[in-house]
ZATIZA-393389 format. One record per residue (C-alpha): residue number from 1; z, x, y. Coordinates in nm, 2 decimals. Example, Ala and Ser with C-alpha at 12.3 -4.5 7.8 and 13.67 -1.06 7.14 Angstrom:
// ZATIZA-393389
+-----+--------+--------+--------+
!   k !     up !   east !  north !
+-----+--------+--------+--------+
!   1 !   0.78 !   1.23 !  -0.45 !
!   2 !   0.71 !   1.37 !  -0.11 !
+-----+--------+--------+--------+
***
This chain:
// ZATIZA-393389
+-----+--------+--------+--------+
!   k !     up !   east !  north !
+-----+--------+--------+--------+
!   1 !  -1.23 !  -2.87 !  -3.03 !
!   2 !  -0.92 !  -2.76 !  -2.85 !
!   3 !  -1.01 !  -2.39 !  -2.92 !
!   4 !  -1.35 !  -2.44 !  -2.77 !
!   5 !  -1.20 !  -2.60 !  -2.46 !
!   6 !  -0.95 !  -2.32 !  -2.41 !
!   7 !  -1.23 !  -2.06 !  -2.46 !
!   8 !  -1.45 !  -2.23 !  -2.19 !
!   9 !  -1.15 !  -2.26 !  -1.96 !
!  10 !  -1.09 !  -1.89 !  -2.00 !
!  11 !  -1.45 !  -1.80 !  -1.94 !
!  12 !  -1.46 !  -2.02 !  -1.63 !
!  13 !  -1.13 !  -1.85 !  -1.51 !
!  14 !  -1.28 !  -1.50 !  -1.56 !
!  15 !  -1.60 !  -1.60 !  -1.37 !
!  16 !  -1.40 !  -1.74 !  -1.08 !
!  17 !  -1.16 !  -1.45 !  -1.07 !
!  18 !  -1.45 !  -1.20 !  -1.08 !
!  19 !  -1.63 !  -1.36 !  -0.79 !
!  20 !  -1.31 !  -1.38 !  -0.59 !
!  21 !  -1.24 !  -1.01 !  -0.65 !
!  22 !  -1.59 !  -0.91 !  -0.56 !
!  23 !  -1.57 !  -1.12 !  -0.24 !
!  24 !  -1.22 !  -0.98 !  -0.16 !
!  25 !  -1.32 !  -0.62 !  -0.21 !
!  26 !  -1.64 !  -0.65 !   0.00 !
!  27 !  -1.45 !  -0.84 !   0.27 !
!  28 !  -1.18 !  -0.57 !   0.29 !
!  29 !  -1.46 !  -0.31 !   0.31 !
!  30 !  -1.61 !  -0.49 !   0.61 !
!  31 !  -1.28 !  -0.55 !   0.79 !
!  32 !  -1.04 !  -0.26 !   0.71 !
!  33 !  -1.24 !   0.02 !   0.55 !
!  34 !  -1.06 !   0.28 !   0.75 !
!  35 !  -0.76 !   0.27 !   0.52 !
!  36 !  -0.78 !   0.02 !   0.23 !
!  37 !  -1.13 !   0.16 !   0.12 !
!  38 !  -1.11 !   0.51 !   0.25 !
!  39 !  -0.78 !   0.58 !   0.07 !
!  40 !  -0.98 !   0.57 !  -0.26 !
!  41 !  -1.19 !   0.86 !  -0.14 !
!  42 !  -0.91 !   1.12 !  -0.10 !
!  43 !  -0.99 !   1.39 !  -0.35 !
!  44 !  -0.91 !   1.74 !  -0.48 !
!  45 !  -1.25 !   1.90 !  -0.44 !
!  46 !  -1.22 !   2.02 !  -0.08 !
!  47 !  -0.91 !   2.24 !  -0.06 !
!  48 !  -0.73 !   2.22 !  -0.38 !
!  49 !  -0.46 !   1.99 !  -0.51 !
!  50 !  -0.35 !   1.71 !  -0.29 !
!  51 !  -0.16 !   1.39 !  -0.32 !
!  52 !  -0.33 !   1.07 !  -0.46 !
!  53 !  -0.66 !   1.25 !  -0.51 !
!  54 !  -0.75 !   1.17 !  -0.87 !
!  55 !  -0.96 !   0.86 !  -0.81 !
!  56 !  -1.15 !   1.01 !  -0.52 !
!  57 !  -1.22 !   1.32 !  -0.73 !
!  58 !  -1.40 !   1.11 !  -0.99 !
!  59 !  -1.60 !   0.92 !  -0.72 !
!  60 !  -1.71 !   1.25 !  -0.55 !
!  61 !  -1.80 !   1.39 !  -0.89 !
!  62 !  -2.02 !   1.09 !  -0.97 !
!  63 !  -2.19 !   1.12 !  -0.64 !
!  64 !  -2.25 !   1.49 !  -0.66 !
!  65 !  -2.37 !   1.48 !  -1.03 !
!  66 !  -2.53 !   1.14 !  -1.07 !
!  67 !  -2.60 !   1.04 !  -0.70 !
!  68 !  -2.39 !   0.73 !  -0.74 !
!  69 !  -2.29 !   0.63 !  -0.39 !
!  70 !  -1.92 !   0.64 !  -0.35 !
!  71 !  -1.89 !   0.29 !  -0.21 !
!  72 !  -2.04 !   0.14 !  -0.53 !
!  73 !  -1.81 !   0.34 !  -0.75 !
!  74 !  -1.51 !   0.23 !  -0.54 !
!  75 !  -1.63 !  -0.13 !  -0.54 !
!  76 !  -1.67 !  -0.13 !  -0.92 !
!  77 !  -1.32 !   0.03 !  -0.98 !
!  78 !  -1.15 !  -0.20 !  -0.73 !
!  79 !  -1.31 !  -0.51 !  -0.89 !
!  80 !  -1.23 !  -0.40 !  -1.25 !
!  81 !  -0.86 !  -0.33 !  -1.16 !
!  82 !  -0.80 !  -0.67 !  -1.01 !
!  83 !  -1.00 !  -0.86 !  -1.27 !
!  84 !  -0.80 !  -0.69 !  -1.54 !
!  85 !  -0.48 !  -0.77 !  -1.35 !
!  86 !  -0.57 !  -1.14 !  -1.34 !
!  87 !  -0.68 !  -1.12 !  -1.70 !
!  88 !  -0.33 !  -1.01 !  -1.81 !
!  89 !  -0.17 !  -1.25 !  -1.58 !
!  90 !  -0.37 !  -1.53 !  -1.75 !
!  91 !  -0.25 !  -1.40 !  -2.09 !
!  92 !   0.11 !  -1.40 !  -1.97 !
!  93 !   0.07 !  -1.76 !  -1.84 !
!  94 !  -0.09 !  -1.86 !  -2.17 !
!  95 !   0.19 !  -1.73 !  -2.39 !
!  96 !   0.46 !  -1.88 !  -2.17 !
!  97 !   0.26 !  -2.20 !  -2.13 !
!  98 !   0.33 !  -2.17 !  -1.76 !
!  99 !   0.26 !  -2.47 !  -1.53 !
! 100 !   0.19 !  -2.55 !  -1.17 !
! 101 !   0.53 !  -2.44 !  -1.05 !
! 102 !   0.49 !  -2.09 !  -1.20 !
! 103 !   0.15 !  -2.05 !  -1.04 !
! 104 !   0.26 !  -2.17 !  -0.70 !
! 105 !   0.57 !  -1.94 !  -0.72 !
! 106 !   0.33 !  -1.64 !  -0.76 !
! 107 !   0.12 !  -1.76 !  -0.47 !
! 108 !   0.40 !  -1.78 !  -0.22 !
! 109 !   0.34 !  -1.61 !   0.12 !
! 110 !   0.50 !  -1.28 !   0.05 !
! 111 !   0.36 !  -1.25 !  -0.30 !
! 112 !   0.00 !  -1.30 !  -0.43 !
! 113 !  -0.09 !  -1.54 !  -0.15 !
! 114 !  -0.13 !  -1.21 !   0.04 !
! 115 !  -0.44 !  -1.15 !  -0.18 !
! 116 !  -0.60 !  -1.42 !   0.04 !
! 117 !  -0.41 !  -1.40 !   0.36 !
! 118 !  -0.42 !  -1.02 !   0.43 !
! 119 !  -0.75 !  -0.83 !   0.44 !
! 120 !  -0.61 !  -0.51 !   0.28 !
! 121 !  -0.40 !  -0.67 !   0.00 !
! 122 !  -0.62 !  -0.69 !  -0.31 !
! 123 !  -0.83 !  -0.39 !  -0.21 !
! 124 !  -0.57 !  -0.11 !  -0.21 !
! 125 !  -0.47 !   0.12 !  -0.50 !
! 126 !  -0.16 !  -0.10 !  -0.54 !
! 127 !  -0.36 !  -0.31 !  -0.78 !
! 128 !  -0.33 !  -0.03 !  -1.04 !
! 129 !   0.05 !  -0.07 !  -1.02 !
! 130 !   0.03 !  -0.44 !  -1.05 !
! 131 !  -0.20 !  -0.41 !  -1.35 !
! 132 !   0.03 !  -0.17 !  -1.53 !
! 133 !   0.33 !  -0.39 !  -1.47 !
! 134 !   0.18 !  -0.72 !  -1.58 !
! 135 !   0.03 !  -0.56 !  -1.89 !
! 136 !   0.37 !  -0.39 !  -1.97 !
! 137 !   0.57 !  -0.71 !  -1.93 !
! 138 !   0.31 !  -0.91 !  -2.13 !
! 139 !   0.35 !  -0.68 !  -2.43 !
! 140 !   0.73 !  -0.67 !  -2.39 !
! 141 !   0.75 !  -1.05 !  -2.38 !
! 142 !   0.54 !  -1.07 !  -2.70 !
! 143 !   0.74 !  -0.79 !  -2.87 !
! 144 !   0.41 !  -0.61 !  -2.91 !
! 145 !   0.49 !  -0.29 !  -2.74 !
! 146 !   0.42 !  -0.07 !  -3.04 !
! 147 !   0.48 !   0.31 !  -3.05 !
! 148 !   0.11 !   0.37 !  -2.98 !
! 149 !   0.11 !   0.13 !  -2.68 !
! 150 !   0.43 !   0.30 !  -2.55 !
! 151 !   0.26 !   0.64 !  -2.55 !
! 152 !  -0.05 !   0.50 !  -2.38 !
! 153 !   0.16 !   0.34 !  -2.11 !
! 154 !   0.36 !   0.66 !  -2.06 !
! 155 !   0.03 !   0.85 !  -2.01 !
! 156 !  -0.10 !   0.58 !  -1.77 !
! 157 !   0.22 !   0.59 !  -1.57 !
! 158 !   0.18 !   0.96 !  -1.52 !
! 159 !  -0.19 !   0.93 !  -1.43 !
! 160 !  -0.12 !   0.64 !  -1.19 !
! 161 !   0.10 !   0.87 !  -0.97 !
! 162 !  -0.20 !   1.10 !  -0.92 !
! 163 !  -0.39 !   0.79 !  -0.80 !
! 164 !  -0.11 !   0.70 !  -0.55 !
! 165 !   0.22 !   0.89 !  -0.53 !
! 166 !   0.40 !   0.58 !  -0.39 !
! 167 !   0.41 !   0.43 !  -0.75 !
! 168 !   0.70 !   0.66 !  -0.84 !
! 169 !   0.92 !   0.45 !  -0.62 !
! 170 !   0.85 !   0.14 !  -0.84 !
! 171 !   0.94 !   0.30 !  -1.17 !
! 172 !   1.27 !   0.12 !  -1.16 !
! 173 !   1.09 !  -0.22 !  -1.21 !
! 174 !   0.96 !  -0.10 !  -1.54 !
! 175 !   1.31 !   0.00 !  -1.65 !
! 176 !   1.44 !  -0.34 !  -1.53 !
! 177 !   1.17 !  -0.52 !  -1.73 !
! 178 !   1.26 !  -0.31 !  -2.04 !
! 179 !   1.63 !  -0.39 !  -2.00 !
! 180 !   1.59 !  -0.77 !  -1.96 !
! 181 !   1.34 !  -0.80 !  -2.24 !
! 182 !   1.53 !  -0.59 !  -2.49 !
! 183 !   1.87 !  -0.72 !  -2.38 !
! 184 !   2.02 !  -0.37 !  -2.37 !
! 185 !   1.96 !  -0.03 !  -2.21 !
! 186 !   1.73 !   0.18 !  -2.42 !
! 187 !   1.82 !   0.53 !  -2.30 !
! 188 !   1.54 !   0.72 !  -2.47 !
! 189 !   1.26 !   0.49 !  -2.35 !
! 190 !   1.41 !   0.47 !  -2.00 !
! 191 !   1.42 !   0.85 !  -1.98 !
! 192 !   1.06 !   0.87 !  -2.10 !
! 193 !   0.94 !   0.62 !  -1.84 !
! 194 !   1.13 !   0.80 !  -1.56 !
! 195 !   0.98 !   1.13 !  -1.67 !
! 196 !   0.63 !   0.99 !  -1.68 !
! 197 !   0.66 !   0.88 !  -1.32 !
! 198 !   0.88 !   1.16 !  -1.18 !
! 199 !   0.71 !   1.47 !  -1.33 !
! 200 !   0.38 !   1.41 !  -1.17 !
! 201 !   0.56 !   1.32 !  -0.84 !
! 202 !   0.74 !   1.65 !  -0.86 !
! 203 !   0.42 !   1.84 !  -0.91 !
! 204 !   0.27 !   1.66 !  -0.61 !
! 205 !   0.58 !   1.74 !  -0.40 !
! 206 !   0.58 !   2.11 !  -0.49 !
! 207 !   0.21 !   2.18 !  -0.48 !
! 208 !   0.04 !   1.91 !  -0.28 !
! 209 !  -0.12 !   2.01 !   0.05 !
! 210 !  -0.30 !   1.84 !   0.34 !
! 211 !  -0.67 !   1.91 !   0.35 !
! 212 !  -0.96 !   1.90 !   0.59 !
! 213 !  -1.19 !   1.64 !   0.46 !
! 214 !  -1.51 !   1.74 !   0.65 !
! 215 !  -1.71 !   1.75 !   0.32 !
! 216 !  -1.59 !   1.41 !   0.22 !
! 217 !  -1.68 !   1.27 !   0.56 !
! 218 !  -2.03 !   1.42 !   0.51 !
! 219 !  -2.06 !   1.23 !   0.19 !
! 220 !  -1.94 !   0.92 !   0.37 !
! 221 !  -2.23 !   0.97 !   0.62 !
! 222 !  -2.48 !   1.04 !   0.35 !
! 223 !  -2.38 !   0.71 !   0.18 !
! 224 !  -2.43 !   0.52 !   0.51 !
! 225 !  -2.07 !   0.41 !   0.53 !
! 226 !  -1.95 !   0.33 !   0.87 !
! 227 !  -1.58 !   0.40 !   0.86 !
! 228 !  -1.36 !   0.25 !   1.13 !
! 229 !  -1.26 !   0.48 !   1.41 !
! 230 !  -0.90 !   0.47 !   1.29 !
! 231 !  -0.91 !   0.58 !   0.93 !
! 232 !  -0.70 !   0.77 !   0.68 !
! 233 !  -0.90 !   1.10 !   0.73 !
! 234 !  -0.80 !   1.11 !   1.09 !
! 235 !  -0.43 !   1.03 !   1.03 !
! 236 !  -0.21 !   1.31 !   1.12 !
! 237 !   0.15 !   1.33 !   1.00 !
! 238 !   0.37 !   1.43 !   1.29 !
! 239 !   0.71 !   1.33 !   1.14 !
! 240 !   0.82 !   1.30 !   0.78 !
! 241 !   1.08 !   1.03 !   0.85 !
! 242 !   0.92 !   0.78 !   1.09 !
! 243 !   1.22 !   0.72 !   1.31 !
! 244 !   1.02 !   0.72 !   1.63 !
! 245 !   0.78 !   0.46 !   1.49 !
! 246 !   1.06 !   0.23 !   1.38 !
! 247 !   1.24 !   0.27 !   1.72 !
! 248 !   0.92 !   0.19 !   1.91 !
! 249 !   0.81 !  -0.11 !   1.70 !
! 250 !   1.16 !  -0.25 !   1.62 !
! 251 !   1.08 !  -0.59 !   1.77 !
! 252 !   0.77 !  -0.65 !   1.56 !
! 253 !   0.91 !  -0.50 !   1.25 !
! 254 !   1.23 !  -0.69 !   1.26 !
! 255 !   1.03 !  -1.01 !   1.20 !
! 256 !   0.99 !  -0.89 !   0.84 !
! 257 !   1.35 !  -1.01 !   0.80 !
! 258 !   1.23 !  -1.37 !   0.84 !
! 259 !   0.96 !  -1.33 !   0.58 !
! 260 !   1.20 !  -1.16 !   0.34 !
! 261 !   1.47 !  -1.43 !   0.37 !
! 262 !   1.21 !  -1.71 !   0.32 !
! 263 !   1.07 !  -1.53 !   0.01 !
! 264 !   1.41 !  -1.48 !  -0.13 !
! 265 !   1.46 !  -1.85 !  -0.08 !
! 266 !   1.16 !  -1.93 !  -0.30 !
! 267 !   1.29 !  -1.68 !  -0.56 !
! 268 !   1.63 !  -1.86 !  -0.57 !
! 269 !   1.47 !  -2.20 !  -0.58 !
! 270 !   1.24 !  -2.10 !  -0.86 !
! 271 !   1.53 !  -1.96 !  -1.07 !
! 272 !   1.72 !  -2.28 !  -1.02 !
! 273 !   1.42 !  -2.49 !  -1.13 !
! 274 !   1.37 !  -2.27 !  -1.44 !
! 275 !   1.74 !  -2.30 !  -1.52 !
! 276 !   1.82 !  -1.93 !  -1.53 !
! 277 !   2.19 !  -1.91 !  -1.60 !
! 278 !   2.42 !  -1.81 !  -1.31 !
! 279 !   2.50 !  -1.48 !  -1.49 !
! 280 !   2.13 !  -1.40 !  -1.53 !
! 281 !   2.05 !  -1.49 !  -1.17 !
! 282 !   2.32 !  -1.26 !  -1.06 !
! 283 !   2.20 !  -0.97 !  -1.28 !
! 284 !   1.83 !  -1.02 !  -1.18 !
! 285 !   1.91 !  -1.03 !  -0.81 !
! 286 !   2.14 !  -0.72 !  -0.84 !
! 287 !   1.85 !  -0.55 !  -1.03 !
! 288 !   1.61 !  -0.64 !  -0.75 !
! 289 !   1.85 !  -0.50 !  -0.49 !
! 290 !   1.89 !  -0.18 !  -0.69 !
! 291 !   1.51 !  -0.14 !  -0.71 !
! 292 !   1.48 !  -0.19 !  -0.34 !
! 293 !   1.75 !   0.07 !  -0.27 !
! 294 !   1.55 !   0.32 !  -0.49 !
! 295 !   1.24 !   0.25 !  -0.28 !
! 296 !   1.41 !   0.30 !   0.07 !
! 297 !   1.27 !   0.66 !   0.10 !
! 298 !   0.92 !   0.51 !   0.08 !
! 299 !   0.99 !   0.28 !   0.37 !
! 300 !   1.11 !   0.58 !   0.57 !
! 301 !   0.82 !   0.81 !   0.51 !
! 302 !   0.53 !   0.55 !   0.51 !
! 303 !   0.50 !   0.28 !   0.77 !
! 304 !   0.33 !   0.00 !   0.57 !
! 305 !   0.65 !  -0.20 !   0.54 !
! 306 !   0.49 !  -0.53 !   0.44 !
! 307 !   0.28 !  -0.35 !   0.18 !
! 308 !   0.58 !  -0.20 !   0.01 !
! 309 !   0.76 !  -0.54 !   0.01 !
! 310 !   0.45 !  -0.71 !  -0.13 !
! 311 !   0.46 !  -0.47 !  -0.43 !
! 312 !   0.84 !  -0.54 !  -0.48 !
! 313 !   0.81 !  -0.92 !  -0.47 !
! 314 !   0.49 !  -0.92 !  -0.69 !
! 315 !   0.65 !  -0.71 !  -0.96 !
! 316 !   0.98 !  -0.90 !  -0.95 !
! 317 !   0.82 !  -1.24 !  -0.96 !
! 318 !   0.59 !  -1.14 !  -1.25 !
! 319 !   0.91 !  -1.02 !  -1.43 !
! 320 !   1.08 !  -1.36 !  -1.37 !
! 321 !   0.78 !  -1.54 !  -1.52 !
! 322 !   0.78 !  -1.31 !  -1.82 !
! 323 !   1.15 !  -1.41 !  -1.88 !
! 324 !   1.11 !  -1.79 !  -1.87 !
! 325 !   1.12 !  -1.97 !  -2.21 !
! 326 !   0.80 !  -2.10 !  -2.35 !
! 327 !   0.74 !  -2.44 !  -2.17 !
! 328 !   0.65 !  -2.76 !  -2.35 !
! 329 !   0.51 !  -2.90 !  -2.02 !
! 330 !   0.14 !  -2.90 !  -1.95 !
! 331 !   0.00 !  -2.73 !  -1.64 !
! 332 !  -0.04 !  -3.05 !  -1.44 !
! 333 !   0.22 !  -3.25 !  -1.64 !
! 334 !   0.31 !  -3.58 !  -1.46 !
! 335 !   0.68 !  -3.49 !  -1.51 !
! 336 !   0.63 !  -3.22 !  -1.25 !
! 337 !   0.55 !  -3.47 !  -0.98 !
! 338 !   0.83 !  -3.70 !  -1.08 !
! 339 !   1.09 !  -3.43 !  -1.07 !
! 340 !   1.24 !  -3.43 !  -0.72 !
! 341 !   1.32 !  -3.05 !  -0.71 !
! 342 !   0.98 !  -2.95 !  -0.84 !
! 343 !   0.80 !  -3.18 !  -0.59 !
! 344 !   1.00 !  -3.03 !  -0.31 !
! 345 !   0.91 !  -2.68 !  -0.43 !
! 346 !   0.54 !  -2.77 !  -0.44 !
! 347 !   0.55 !  -2.91 !  -0.09 !
! 348 !   0.75 !  -2.61 !   0.05 !
! 349 !   0.51 !  -2.36 !  -0.10 !
! 350 !   0.20 !  -2.54 !   0.03 !
! 351 !   0.36 !  -2.58 !   0.37 !
! 352 !   0.45 !  -2.21 !   0.38 !
! 353 !   0.11 !  -2.09 !   0.28 !
! 354 !  -0.04 !  -2.32 !   0.55 !
! 355 !   0.19 !  -2.23 !   0.83 !
! 356 !   0.25 !  -1.85 !   0.81 !
! 357 !   0.13 !  -1.52 !   0.66 !
! 358 !   0.29 !  -1.19 !   0.61 !
! 359 !   0.08 !  -0.89 !   0.73 !
! 360 !   0.10 !  -0.57 !   0.52 !
! 361 !   0.19 !  -0.36 !   0.83 !
! 362 !   0.28 !  -0.36 !   1.20 !
! 363 !   0.43 !  -0.71 !   1.23 !
! 364 !   0.66 !  -0.91 !   1.01 !
! 365 !   0.51 !  -1.26 !   1.03 !
! 366 !   0.21 !  -1.44 !   1.19 !
! 367 !   0.06 !  -1.78 !   1.21 !
! 368 !  -0.13 !  -1.85 !   0.89 !
! 369 !  -0.51 !  -1.88 !   0.89 !
! 370 !  -0.51 !  -2.24 !   0.77 !
! 371 !  -0.28 !  -2.34 !   1.06 !
! 372 !  -0.49 !  -2.14 !   1.31 !
! 373 !  -0.80 !  -2.31 !   1.19 !
! 374 !  -0.64 !  -2.65 !   1.22 !
! 375 !  -0.52 !  -2.58 !   1.57 !
! 376 !  -0.87 !  -2.46 !   1.67 !
! 377 !  -1.01 !  -2.79 !   1.55 !
! 378 !  -0.77 !  -3.02 !   1.74 !
! 379 !  -0.77 !  -2.82 !   2.06 !
+-----+--------+--------+--------+
***
């Protein structure tokens, strides 16, 4: 009976997640297709090898050979990536017997709540990175990372860099996960992981070129896609290190400091509730700081500050959940609501999600949609 209940719960979860992902992908297409959607169409066909063109190459091939409209291929891929991400997240929650506190921790404003609060988050290629990481940590936490799976992951890491080159800046999170789950530094595996990310990145750096996407734009028109006026195909790189942009937008961008401090507060609170030892808390925070330092070049060459921090917090918080001991507390256990600290945590997360959101670019913090909706009702 219990097995049947769990099975039906899982099926219901997958159905809900699938509908949410379809809605999210289509909503992003309607509201921000100039970048979140169009980025998937960058390809190698027009002028040779270019950065992040692997996925777009497949979509253009499907259109040219089988007349499958590129938007349908992109929609399907986006949906599958995020459904699989939530599938592995579910499996991780199941094996850890995670509860409401763990779920709310992941849905704090600068983490997966962005899937709902920011139009672009949940439609970009970053979902590929999230999927790889949650699957990797799941197998690590279960001690099921066999040799075959290791080689598959190494291959996927390399392929992912050709989907989006920014993933190389997050390779350190996979090393950190390997270290904390194994309890030691595995030099051989660490080197292989680094090589799987860095070799493709080096190839892109040495041979990648900017291209004229007039043929791709022709396909976009043939597929009746109305791209926003500001889109990735019209973006021109005028400066490698975006000093001028940061200088000009310093006031808005400095607001990210507030969002980062608040999110780190949730991280610290969660680690205290889950009784991470002071030594482990220190090690984990130092590892997070190290991973951030490794990613600083990404912040300097690409201006989506919020997006890069979203990736950092999502990967780090998934890692924390993978490290908690198996709980003996049910998801909605009454003890949660009787525990003062847990109750305060719940109220703070719900309040934060209600009051503010963190955009993926341009400005560091804004009034949340629920609060705006409430203010519109009462005024």
